[in-house]
C-alpha positions as CSV (number, residue, x, y, z in Angstrom):
1,M,-104.4,68.3,2.3
2,R,-105.4,71.9,1.4
3,R,-106.6,72.4,-2.2
4,I,-105.5,75.6,-3.9
5,P,-108.0,77.0,-6.4
6,R,-106.8,77.0,-10.0
7,K,-108.8,80.1,-11.0
8,V,-108.7,83.3,-8.9
9,E,-110.6,86.7,-9.2
10,V,-109.0,89.8,-7.8
11,E,-111.1,92.9,-7.1
12,H,-108.8,95.8,-8.2
13,E,-111.5,98.5,-8.0
14,P,-114.9,98.3,-6.3
15,G,-117.0,96.1,-8.6
16,K,-114.2,95.4,-11.2
17,F,-112.5,92.1,-11.1
18,T,-109.6,90.6,-12.9
19,R,-109.3,86.9,-13.5
20,Y,-106.1,84.9,-13.1
21,L,-105.0,81.3,-13.4
22,R,-102.4,79.8,-11.2
23,H,-99.3,78.8,-13.1
24,D,-98.5,75.0,-12.7
25,N,-94.9,75.7,-12.0
26,G,-94.8,77.9,-8.9
27,E,-98.5,78.8,-8.4
28,G,-98.2,82.5,-9.2
29,F,-101.1,84.3,-10.8
30,V,-101.2,84.5,-14.7
31,S,-103.7,86.4,-16.8
32,P,-105.4,84.0,-19.3
33,H,-104.3,86.6,-21.9
34,A,-100.5,86.3,-21.1
35,S,-98.1,83.9,-22.6
36,V,-96.0,82.0,-20.0
37,H,-93.7,79.1,-21.1
38,P,-94.5,75.9,-19.2
39,D,-90.9,75.7,-18.1
40,A,-91.0,79.1,-16.5
41,T,-91.4,79.5,-12.7
42,I,-94.0,82.1,-11.4
43,R,-93.6,82.0,-7.6
44,P,-96.5,82.5,-5.2
45,G,-97.8,86.1,-4.9
46,A,-96.4,87.1,-8.3
47,Y,-98.6,88.4,-11.1
48,V,-98.2,88.3,-14.8
49,E,-100.7,90.6,-16.6
50,A,-102.5,90.4,-19.9
51,G,-100.3,90.6,-23.0
52,A,-97.2,89.9,-21.0
53,R,-94.8,87.1,-22.2
54,V,-92.4,85.0,-20.0
55,G,-89.9,82.8,-21.7
56,A,-88.6,79.3,-21.0
57,H,-86.7,78.7,-17.8
58,A,-87.4,82.3,-16.7
59,K,-88.1,82.8,-13.0
60,V,-90.4,85.5,-11.5
61,G,-89.9,85.9,-7.8
62,R,-92.5,86.2,-5.0
63,F,-94.6,89.3,-5.0
64,S,-93.3,90.6,-8.3
65,W,-95.4,92.1,-11.0
66,V,-94.9,91.6,-14.8
67,D,-97.2,94.4,-16.1
68,V,-99.2,94.6,-19.3
69,D,-97.3,93.8,-22.5
70,A,-94.0,93.4,-20.6
71,V,-91.5,90.6,-21.6
72,V,-89.2,88.5,-19.4
73,G,-86.8,86.7,-21.7
74,R,-85.7,83.1,-21.8
75,G,-83.6,82.2,-18.8
76,A,-84.1,85.7,-17.1
77,R,-84.5,85.9,-13.4
78,V,-86.7,88.5,-11.7
79,D,-86.1,88.4,-8.0
80,E,-88.7,89.1,-5.2
81,N,-90.9,92.3,-5.1
82,V,-89.9,93.6,-8.6
83,H,-92.1,95.6,-10.9
84,V,-91.5,95.2,-14.5
85,G,-93.5,98.2,-16.1
86,V,-95.8,98.3,-19.0
87,R,-94.0,97.2,-22.1
88,G,-90.8,96.8,-20.1
89,V,-88.4,94.2,-21.4
90,V,-86.0,92.0,-19.4
91,G,-83.7,90.3,-21.9
92,D,-82.6,86.7,-22.1
93,D,-80.4,85.5,-19.2
94,A,-80.7,88.9,-17.5
95,R,-81.2,89.2,-13.7
96,V,-83.1,91.9,-11.9
97,G,-82.5,92.3,-8.1
98,S,-85.1,92.2,-5.5
99,G,-87.0,95.5,-4.9
100,T,-86.2,97.0,-8.3
101,R,-88.7,99.1,-10.3
102,L,-88.6,99.1,-14.1
103,G,-90.5,101.9,-15.7
104,T,-92.8,101.9,-18.7
105,D,-90.9,101.0,-21.9
106,S,-87.7,100.4,-19.9
107,R,-85.2,97.8,-21.0
108,V,-82.8,95.4,-19.3
109,P,-80.5,94.0,-22.1
110,S,-79.7,90.3,-22.4
111,G,-77.2,89.0,-19.8
112,V,-77.2,92.3,-17.7
113,V,-77.5,92.1,-13.9
114,V,-79.4,95.0,-12.2
115,P,-78.6,95.3,-8.5
116,P,-81.3,95.2,-5.8
117,D,-83.5,98.3,-5.2
118,A,-82.6,100.0,-8.6
119,I,-85.0,102.3,-10.3
120,I,-84.9,102.4,-14.1
121,P,-86.9,105.4,-15.3
122,D,-89.5,105.2,-18.0
123,G,-88.0,104.6,-21.5
124,E,-84.5,104.1,-20.1
125,T,-82.0,101.1,-20.6
126,A,-80.4,99.6,-17.5
127,H,-76.6,99.5,-17.5
128,G,-74.9,96.9,-15.2
129,A,-72.5,94.2,-15.1
130,R,-72.9,91.4,-17.6
131,R,-73.5,87.8,-16.3
132,R,-70.4,85.6,-16.7
133,K,-70.8,82.3,-18.4
134,D,-67.1,81.4,-18.6
135,F,-66.6,80.1,-15.1
136,G,-64.2,77.2,-15.0
137,T,-63.5,74.6,-12.4
138,A,-61.5,75.4,-9.3
139,A,-57.9,74.1,-9.2
């Protein structure tokens, strides 16, 4: 059985290293200076930077990047290959489609669904469909 190291160092510039810990739920990389709820899932290849916060039951997909001081709210879902910019906010129960880029200080309000490959410019708020929670049973 292959053992995966718990601590990882990444050289981002020659001679400059950043240390990360693997999150227990998903094995993604989390800065020791970030706050990630134990119930959140950080998939392999995803990064959560210093000062960032990820809420309970949130999911960060493979190869996504939650940048410095960004927030992913409770129950939010960030799909694969997404960049949540510096101080960006993904609200509670929101969903961000794969390949999306959220600029610095951008916002995704609670419950909003952002389609794949969207670009939300710096300081802008995403507008999209709201997630429905009123689904009933089929007749």
